[in-house]
C-alpha positions, 0 to 999 in steps of 0.5 A: 315489171311484176305489174303492166298496169302501174309506173315503173316509179309506182311498182319502186315506191310500192311498200308492203303494207299497199298489196292486199292479197285478199284481194288482188289488188296493188295501192298507189299511194306513192313514187319514186323520183328522182332529184337533184341528183338523189332519188327519194320517194313522193307522193303522185304528183297528181291525186288522179295518181292515188289508185287501186289497180288490180294484179293480173294472176301473174302478178300475183305470184310473182308477189308471193315469192318475192 
């Protein structure tokens, strides 16, 4: 996807307020999952999954286009 360091569910769970364009960072606070026949937004499974990851220049430019 647009950020090489994020898992698919994490990228799909992103809200605009979690994108820090000033510092080129992505704050991972939730994930998009398929549970019991439906899609949901949930907290990550482990506390270590809540993190801030850097955006590459490519990812930064791609998010700016959306």
